[in-house]
MARDREN-486821 format. One record per residue: x, y, z of N, C-alpha, C in turn. Coordinates in steps of 0.05 Angstrom, whole numbers, plus 5000, padded with zeros to 4 digits. Each point is the difference from the previous one (the first is absolute). Last residue first. Layout:
# MARDREN-486821
XYZXYZXYZ...
***
This chain:
# MARDREN-486821
051228124352501449805019501050105031495650504921497949775011501349865020504950584944498750175017497849775024504949654922501850085024499150165017495249874921500249705014501450105028499450704940497949935011499249715023507650214938499650175025497850005018504149184934497550244997500850135024508049434977497749965012498050244995508449924937499449915025496950005008505650184916499250195016499149965022503449374939501750185008498850245015494449294981502349955020502450215006492950124939498750035026502449895019501949934907500150295008498450035028500549094968502850125001499850335009491449584977502049915025502350085004495650164925498750155019501149895025503049584922500850295002498950185020497249094984503250015011501150305006490849874959500349935032503150015010498850104909498450275018499749905028502549314942502850254999498950225021493749274986502349945017501950244998492450064941499850075023502349935023501749854909500150345004498850035036499649134957502650065010500750305011491249634962501149905027502350105013493850304921503450085005499949975034491449944941501849814992503549965008492550615014499249775016502149774990503151064999497649884991499749655011503951055041501049724991497249884984504650955064498249864977500749744992501550675097500949834983498049914980501850735081498349924983502049784981501750355107500749984975497949944977504150295108497449924989500550074968507350055066498749935016497049884980506650694981500249794986498049775014500750905034498149974981500149744984503550205100501049934975497650004980498450595087500549755000500749964973498050845039502149895003500049674999492550544983500549945023502849905013497650354916499250205018500349915024500849384935502950174996499350245021492849424980501849885025502450174995493350274953499450025024502549925013500849894909500150305005499250045040498849174952502950035004500650315006491249704993501449905019502350085000496850284920498650175021501149875028501549494920502150275005498750185017494449164990503349965011501550275000491850124961499449935028503049975014499850014905499650275013499950015031500249204951502850144999499450205014491549544989501849905022502950144999494250204931498950125027501549905014501849614927500950325002499450135021497549064983502850105012500750244999491449854974499649955024503550005008495250154911501550175018500549945022494349424943501350194985502150195017496549115021498450195014500650264985505749284993497649844993497750225002509950264970498549965026497449874994507850314948499149744997497749955013506050754996498550004973498649734998507950015066499050244988498549964975500949115065501850194979498450294998496349565084500549894974502350174989501549955103497450064973500949914973502949935117500349954971498150024984504550475089497249934985501349954981504750015099499950094970497549904987505650225101497749934990500850104967504949835108499750094975497649974981502249785100502650174991499650184966491949595076501650064978502450134999492650145067502649945002502249804976490450495017499949795008503249815005498850844960498749985028500049785014502450064903501650065017499450035023493449734954502249835000502250065014493250634988498649835016502849805002500450624930501550075028498749865022497749734914502950014997500350095032491350044981500949704998502750025003496050794992499749885021501549745000499250464917502650045019499149905028496249374927499450325009502350055019497349294918501550075026500250325006495649554922498449975018501750085025503749934916498450275003498650005026504149174969501750215016499250255009493749174982501650174985502050165019495049295043498549954969501850144981505349645084497550194995499150004979506649415071498550044977498250215005509549845053497449995003498050014972510349615045498250124987497550055002510149995044497049915009498350114971511049765017497850194987497449865005508149625032499350225015498450184987504849274967498049895017498450275007506650044906500149955030497549975020501549584904499650235005500050035033501449224908500450085029499850295003495449274932501950215001500250055027493949294959501950045026502450194992491649954947502749944990502149935021491950215028498849844982502849864987499650795054500349705010499349834986501050784956502249975006500249765026491550294955501849864987502549955005493850475056499649784995501249784979501950925008501549925026499049735003496550424926502950034994501549895028490750215001500849724982502349965003498350775054499049775008500649774978501350804961502249965021499249785015493650194929502349974992502549965018489549995012500749924979503450004989496450335088499049684991500649894980506050745058496849954983499949774989505950305090500149904977497450014978505850325093497750064987499849934971507549785084498850084970497749984995507050115091497549934986500050114974507949705076499450174979497149934985507649955082497449894997499450154980510049755025498550164998497449864993508749735058498049904976497750205000510649995037498250124999497649854978509949845027497749785003496550074998508350574980500049804981497549775000503650795066497350054976500049754978
***
C-alpha cells in the first residue's frame, strides 16, 4: 500500500481556502499533488450530493475548506458546510465506509501553510485507510 496514491477532492471556498491554496502556490510551499481543488463561492454552497457524487466517481477522500468560524463572507456558510459534513460522516458510517474519508477544515486566506498541512494530513489519513471501497467495487 506504500505506492497507493489516493485521489482527494478539496472543495475550497473562494475567499479563504482557495486563496490559501493560491498563496501556498505563490510561496512555492509543497503539498501532495493528489489534491484536486474545486473552487466554490462559499463552503456553505456544498451540498451532500456533491460530496456523495465525488465518492461515487471514485475519489478516495473529500474535504471542504472554508473560512475560519465567525469570519465567513456569507455569514454562516461554513457552519452549514460543517453540518453537512457531519451528516455525510453518519451516512458513510451506516454504509460501513470510514467516516474519516470526509472532513471539514477552516483556514484564512493568509494561511497558505495551513492549506499545505491540511493536504498532507488528509493524504496521510487516506493512505492509512486505503482505497475507497466504492472504487474497489468499480474495478
